[in-house]
N, C-alpha and C positions, 0 to 999 in steps of 0.2 A: 584456544577460544571455541567454544561451542559451536557446531554447525547451525547454519540458518535455516529454519524451518521454510518450508516452500508449500504454495497452493497453487493448483491450475485454476485458471478461470472459470472452468466448468464446475469445479468443486465449490468455488466462491458463489456463483450464482445460484448452485442447488442450494446451499446454506442459507443464502439472502432470502430465496424462495419459500424455504422451510420456516421463515419468520425469525431466525437468529438475529439478534442485536449484536452487529459486529462494529468494532472500532476500525476505520479504514483511512489512510492518509495517503492522498495523491500528491507525488513530489514533482510532477510535470510543471512547466513554465505556464504563465498566464496564458498565452496564446495558444496552447495546446489544450488547457483545460476548457477555453472557451468553446473548443469543438466538441466538447461534452465530457461527462465524467459519471462514475457509479454514483448512483442515488444514495446520499446518506455518508459519502467519502467527504473528509475534511482536506482542505487544499492548502499544503505548506510546501513551496517550491524547495527543492533539495538544497539550495545554498542557503536558506533560511533556517534549516532543522537547528543548527547549534545555538542560534539566538532564541529559539522558540521551543525549547525543551519542555519548558514549563507547561505547554499546550498538549504535550503528548502523555497518554495516560501510562502510569508506571504499572497499573494493575490489570492483569488479564492480557489477552493476545491483541496486538496491534498488526494489521494486514497493510503492508506498504504496497503502493501502485506507482507505476510509471508508464511510458511508452511502450518499452520492450522487456523490462524487467532488469537491466543494468543499473540504471539511478536508484531504484527501489531497493536492490541488492546492496548498494554502497551505504543508503541511509539504514538498512538494518544493521549492517555491520558497526556502523557508529552508534546508533541507538543501542545495540547489545551491550557495548562498553559502557553504557551509562544507565544499565539496569531494566531495559525495556525489553519484554518478551515480544519478538519480531517475527512476522511471516511474510515473505516476499511472493508476490504473485507472479509466477512465472509466466513469460509471453507478454505480459502487460497489457495495455489497452488495445495493442493491435491484435493479439489473439482473442481478447474479450470481445472486441467487434467483429472478427472473422466467425466466432462461434455463434454470434447473434445473429447474423446474417442468413 
């Protein structure tokens, strides 16, 4: 299996601020997303990924986001097996929010 690409929250923020149009999917649960998510990200809870594969772009990079990086890594591993080029945001929203503070 090909290694999963990773991106640090600081790099993702830099790319967003530079105006890149990025495909991001937040795999956290509803209650977690209610506390805030990255603008432009699409919410698909991890458990719904297999049933919602048709909503995930097969072209280009897709950045997966969760609370700390574990669930998004599992999502990447699953999606990679289905032909999706995935990048995992390391540290998740915990690191994203820490760096923002």
